[in-house]
C-alpha positions as CSV (number, residue, x, y, z in Angstrom):
1,X,-9.7,-41.0,-36.0
2,X,-9.5,-39.4,-39.6
3,X,-6.4,-37.6,-40.8
4,X,-7.9,-34.1,-40.2
5,X,-9.0,-34.9,-36.6
6,X,-5.6,-36.5,-35.9
7,X,-3.8,-33.4,-37.1
8,X,-6.0,-31.2,-34.9
9,X,-5.4,-33.5,-31.9
10,X,-1.7,-33.4,-32.3
11,X,-1.7,-29.6,-32.8
12,X,-3.7,-29.1,-29.6
13,X,-1.2,-31.2,-27.7
14,X,1.7,-29.3,-29.1
15,X,0.1,-26.0,-28.2
16,X,-0.6,-27.4,-24.7
17,X,3.1,-28.2,-24.3
18,X,4.0,-24.7,-25.4
19,X,1.6,-23.1,-22.9
20,X,2.9,-25.2,-20.1
21,X,6.4,-24.1,-20.9
22,X,5.3,-20.5,-21.2
23,X,3.3,-20.4,-17.9
24,X,6.2,-22.1,-16.0
25,X,8.7,-19.6,-17.1
26,X,9.8,-16.8,-14.8
27,X,9.1,-14.2,-17.5
28,X,5.4,-15.1,-17.9
29,X,3.3,-11.9,-18.1
30,X,-0.3,-11.0,-17.5
31,X,-0.7,-10.8,-21.3
32,X,0.5,-14.4,-21.5
33,X,-2.1,-15.5,-19.0
34,X,-4.9,-13.7,-20.7
35,X,-3.8,-15.2,-24.1
36,X,-3.8,-18.7,-22.5
37,X,-7.3,-18.2,-21.1
38,X,-8.5,-17.2,-24.6
39,X,-6.8,-20.2,-26.2
40,X,-8.3,-22.6,-23.5
41,X,-11.8,-21.3,-24.2
42,X,-11.6,-21.5,-28.0
43,X,-12.4,-25.2,-28.2
44,X,-13.2,-28.1,-25.9
45,X,-10.3,-30.0,-27.3
46,X,-7.9,-27.5,-25.8
47,X,-8.9,-28.1,-22.3
48,X,-8.8,-31.9,-22.9
49,X,-5.3,-31.5,-24.3
50,X,-4.1,-29.6,-21.3
51,X,-5.7,-32.1,-18.9
52,X,-3.9,-35.0,-20.7
53,X,-0.6,-33.2,-20.6
54,X,-0.8,-32.7,-16.8
55,X,-2.0,-36.3,-16.2
56,X,1.3,-37.6,-17.7
57,X,2.7,-36.8,-14.2
58,X,0.8,-39.8,-12.8
59,X,2.2,-42.1,-15.5
60,X,5.9,-41.1,-15.0
61,X,6.9,-44.4,-13.6
62,X,5.3,-46.3,-16.5
63,X,7.0,-44.3,-19.2
64,X,10.4,-44.6,-17.4
65,X,10.3,-48.4,-18.0
66,X,8.6,-48.4,-21.5
67,X,10.8,-49.5,-24.4
68,X,11.3,-47.1,-27.3
69,X,9.7,-49.7,-29.7
70,X,6.9,-52.1,-28.9
71,X,7.8,-55.5,-30.3
72,X,5.6,-56.4,-33.3
73,X,4.4,-52.9,-33.8
74,X,4.0,-51.9,-37.5
75,X,6.0,-48.8,-38.6
76,X,2.9,-47.0,-39.7
77,X,0.6,-48.0,-36.8
78,X,-0.9,-45.1,-34.8
79,X,0.7,-43.9,-31.6
80,X,-0.7,-42.2,-28.5
81,X,1.5,-39.1,-29.0
82,X,3.2,-37.9,-32.2
83,X,6.5,-39.4,-31.0
84,X,8.8,-40.3,-28.1
85,X,10.4,-36.9,-28.1
86,X,7.0,-35.2,-27.5
87,X,6.2,-37.7,-24.7
88,X,9.5,-37.0,-23.0
89,X,9.1,-33.2,-23.4
90,X,5.6,-33.4,-21.9
91,X,6.8,-35.4,-19.0
92,X,9.6,-33.0,-18.2
93,X,7.2,-30.0,-18.4
94,X,4.6,-31.6,-16.3
95,X,7.2,-32.3,-13.6
96,X,8.2,-28.7,-13.5
97,X,4.7,-27.4,-13.6
98,X,3.4,-29.6,-10.7
99,X,5.2,-27.8,-7.9
100,X,3.7,-24.5,-9.0
101,X,0.2,-26.0,-8.9
102,X,0.9,-27.5,-5.5
103,X,2.2,-24.3,-4.0
104,X,-0.9,-22.2,-4.7
105,X,-2.1,-20.4,-1.5
106,X,-4.4,-22.6,0.6
107,X,-7.4,-20.9,2.4
108,X,-9.7,-22.3,5.1
109,X,-12.3,-20.7,7.2
110,X,-13.1,-21.5,10.9
111,X,-16.0,-20.2,13.0
112,X,-17.4,-20.7,16.4
113,X,-21.0,-20.5,17.4
114,X,-22.5,-18.3,20.1
115,X,-21.4,-19.8,23.4
116,X,-18.8,-22.1,21.8
117,X,-15.0,-22.2,22.2
118,X,-13.2,-23.8,19.3
119,X,-9.5,-24.9,19.2
120,X,-7.9,-25.3,15.8
121,X,-4.5,-26.5,14.8
122,X,-3.3,-24.6,11.8
123,X,-1.3,-26.2,8.9
124,X,2.1,-25.2,10.3
125,X,1.3,-26.5,13.8
126,X,0.3,-23.1,15.2
127,X,-2.7,-23.0,17.5
128,X,-5.8,-20.8,17.3
129,X,-8.4,-20.8,20.0
130,X,-11.6,-19.1,19.0
131,X,-13.9,-17.5,21.6
132,X,-17.6,-17.3,21.2
133,X,-19.1,-16.2,17.9
134,X,-15.8,-15.7,16.2
135,X,-14.6,-16.2,12.6
136,X,-11.2,-16.4,10.9
137,X,-10.0,-16.9,7.4
138,X,-6.7,-18.6,7.1
139,X,-4.5,-18.4,4.0
140,X,-1.1,-20.0,3.8
141,X,1.3,-19.5,0.9
142,X,5.1,-20.0,0.4
143,X,5.7,-16.4,1.5
144,X,3.5,-15.8,4.5
145,X,0.8,-17.1,6.9
146,X,-2.1,-14.7,6.8
147,X,-5.1,-14.8,9.2
148,X,-8.1,-12.5,8.7
149,X,-10.0,-12.0,12.0
150,X,-13.4,-11.2,10.6
151,X,-15.2,-11.1,13.9
152,X,-14.8,-12.1,17.5
153,X,-11.8,-13.0,19.6
154,X,-8.9,-15.5,19.1
155,X,-5.8,-16.5,21.0
156,X,-2.8,-17.6,18.9
157,X,0.2,-19.7,19.8
158,X,2.5,-19.3,16.8
159,X,5.2,-21.7,15.5
160,X,8.4,-19.9,14.5
161,X,9.2,-19.7,10.8
162,X,11.4,-16.8,9.8
163,X,10.8,-17.6,6.1
164,X,7.0,-17.2,6.4
165,X,5.9,-14.4,8.7
166,X,2.6,-14.9,10.6
167,X,0.2,-12.0,10.2
168,X,-3.3,-11.4,11.7
169,X,-5.4,-8.6,10.2
170,X,-8.2,-7.2,12.3
171,X,-9.9,-4.0,11.5
172,X,-7.4,-1.2,11.2
173,X,-4.4,-3.3,12.6
174,X,-2.1,-6.0,11.4
175,X,-0.3,-8.1,14.1
176,X,2.9,-9.8,13.0
177,X,4.3,-12.5,15.3
178,X,7.6,-14.4,15.5
179,X,7.3,-17.4,17.8
180,X,4.9,-15.9,20.3
181,X,1.4,-16.0,21.8
182,X,-1.1,-13.3,21.9
183,X,-4.8,-12.6,22.3
184,X,-6.7,-10.4,19.8
185,X,-10.3,-9.2,20.0
186,X,-12.1,-7.3,17.2
187,X,-14.8,-4.9,18.2
188,X,-17.0,-2.7,16.0
189,X,-14.8,0.4,16.5
190,X,-11.5,-1.0,17.8
191,X,-9.1,-3.9,18.1
192,X,-7.5,-5.1,21.3
193,X,-4.2,-7.0,21.4
194,X,-2.6,-8.5,24.5
195,X,0.8,-10.3,24.3
196,X,1.2,-13.3,26.5
197,X,4.5,-14.6,25.2
198,X,7.3,-13.2,23.1
199,X,7.1,-10.0,20.9
200,X,4.7,-8.8,18.3
201,X,4.6,-5.9,15.9
202,X,1.3,-4.0,15.3
203,X,1.1,-2.0,12.1
204,X,-1.7,0.3,10.9
205,X,-3.3,-1.2,7.8
206,X,-4.9,2.0,6.4
207,X,-2.9,5.2,6.7
208,X,-4.8,8.4,6.0
209,X,-3.9,11.9,4.6
210,X,-0.6,10.6,3.3
211,X,0.8,9.9,6.8
212,X,3.2,7.1,7.4
213,X,1.4,4.0,8.8
214,X,1.9,3.6,12.6
215,X,3.9,0.7,13.8
216,X,4.4,-0.4,17.5
217,X,6.2,-3.3,19.2
218,X,4.5,-5.0,22.0
219,X,6.1,-7.3,24.6
220,X,4.8,-9.7,27.2
221,X,2.0,-8.3,29.4
222,X,1.5,-5.3,27.1
223,X,-1.8,-4.4,25.6
224,X,-2.7,-2.2,22.6
225,X,-6.0,-0.6,21.9
226,X,-6.2,0.3,18.2
227,X,-8.9,2.9,17.3
228,X,-9.3,5.1,14.3
229,X,-8.5,8.3,16.3
230,X,-5.4,6.8,17.8
231,X,-3.6,3.9,19.6
232,X,-3.1,3.4,23.3
233,X,-0.5,1.1,24.8
234,X,-0.6,0.0,28.4
235,X,0.6,-2.7,30.8
236,X,-1.8,-5.5,31.4
237,X,-2.7,-5.4,35.1
238,X,-4.3,-8.8,35.1
239,X,-3.6,-11.1,32.2
240,X,-5.4,-13.9,34.0
241,X,-8.6,-11.8,33.8
242,X,-7.9,-11.1,30.1
243,X,-7.6,-14.8,29.2
244,X,-10.1,-16.4,31.6
245,X,-12.5,-17.0,28.7
246,X,-10.3,-19.9,27.6
247,X,-11.3,-21.8,30.7
248,X,-14.9,-20.8,30.4
249,X,-14.8,-18.1,33.1
250,X,-15.4,-14.4,33.3
251,X,-13.5,-12.6,36.1
252,X,-15.0,-9.3,37.2
253,X,-13.1,-7.0,39.5
254,X,-15.0,-3.8,40.3
255,X,-16.6,-4.1,36.9
256,X,-19.6,-1.9,36.1
257,X,-22.8,-4.0,35.8
258,X,-23.4,-2.7,32.3
259,X,-20.0,-4.0,31.1
260,X,-20.5,-7.3,32.9
261,X,-23.9,-7.8,31.3
262,X,-22.5,-7.0,27.9
263,X,-19.8,-9.6,28.4
264,X,-22.2,-12.3,29.5
265,X,-24.4,-11.5,26.5
266,X,-21.7,-12.4,24.1
267,X,-22.2,-16.1,25.1
268,X,-26.0,-16.2,24.8
269,X,-28.6,-15.3,22.2
270,X,-30.8,-13.7,25.0
271,X,-30.7,-9.9,25.1
272,X,-30.2,-8.3,28.5
273,X,-31.4,-4.8,29.2
274,X,-30.8,-2.5,32.2
275,X,-33.1,0.5,32.1
276,X,-31.9,2.1,35.4
277,X,-28.7,4.1,34.8
278,X,-27.8,4.0,38.5
279,X,-28.1,0.3,38.5
280,X,-26.0,0.0,35.3
281,X,-23.2,1.8,37.0
282,X,-23.0,-0.4,40.1
283,X,-19.7,-2.3,40.3
284,X,-19.5,-6.0,40.6
285,X,-16.7,-8.5,41.5
286,X,-16.8,-12.2,41.1
287,X,-16.2,-15.2,38.8
288,X,-19.0,-16.2,36.4
289,X,-19.4,-19.4,34.3
290,X,-19.5,-18.6,30.6
291,X,-20.8,-22.0,29.6
292,X,-24.0,-21.3,31.6
293,X,-24.7,-17.5,31.0
294,X,-28.3,-17.7,32.1
295,X,-27.3,-19.4,35.4
296,X,-24.6,-16.7,35.9
297,X,-27.1,-14.0,35.3
298,X,-29.5,-15.4,37.9
299,X,-26.7,-15.8,40.4
300,X,-25.7,-12.2,39.7
301,X,-29.3,-11.0,40.3
302,X,-29.5,-12.8,43.6
303,X,-26.2,-11.4,44.9
304,X,-27.3,-7.8,44.0
305,X,-30.9,-8.1,45.1
306,X,-32.2,-7.8,41.5
307,X,-35.0,-9.4,39.6
308,X,-34.8,-10.9,36.1
309,X,-37.9,-10.0,34.2
310,X,-38.6,-11.8,30.9
311,X,-39.3,-9.7,27.8
312,X,-40.6,-12.2,25.3
313,X,-38.7,-15.4,24.3
314,X,-35.3,-13.9,23.7
315,X,-34.9,-10.9,26.0
316,X,-34.8,-10.1,29.7
317,X,-34.5,-7.0,31.9
318,X,-32.7,-6.5,35.1
319,X,-34.6,-4.6,37.8
320,X,-34.4,-3.8,41.4
321,X,-36.2,-6.6,43.3
322,X,-38.7,-4.2,44.9
323,X,-39.9,-2.8,41.5
């Protein structure tokens, strides 16, 4: 390495040490970060210098036992760093920078296929059970645990951690839990929350016309329907019916046929049509297996005296048997 390149090499390392100290400081500003990005992109040697500074963390145990002078080393022989002080400074700064790197928010995404139920243990030990065709994005940081329910339905069993609140965002609502369990389903125009254990707070995510965002507290066996035009809270008459999907069942009690068919369709790629309005309004009671939606549909047709007419490869129509 010639003298000029050696000088550039040492200057890059000194600058890297300065940037590490700057970025680790509590007073670091957005302008500092932008300036660092510009410096990092100026030359390939800058990125190399920063990488080598951070890698010193891995060599901490080696440096701790290294003598200050290597026996037999000439006074003018080249050294890896400009001097022992620079090496020590770089080690100290790398030690302080490493926790900041490690504590960056960690995100993961989980999804279930149509007809699938998926159970996921989250990083803090909390549990998430995804119903059919559901998707969540999980982001954990030092300050909070944030779940974005992007589609579908999930039941959560939350581990208590007062230092990191557990939030679930779904549509217009945010659910905040402290050591509790609750079911949340996101529809196109609404969000349904049912509390099965403990207490949750539901907060409106987007307030309009300058109004203060709504906030409600729900307790065990309470449900909230969040819609754009307003919220409705009620007592759950049958939580077993609400959570039956977790055991692969659909419990219908005087349920309109149109609603029952819509629920069964969530678990299958086959579209189900009812053209007769009177037939659609008939009420049905029974227990249906969600893991076999086609079998459940055929059993339903037999019990009601209906016929299942194929409409191509991926659609059927329910008709009165005599039609």
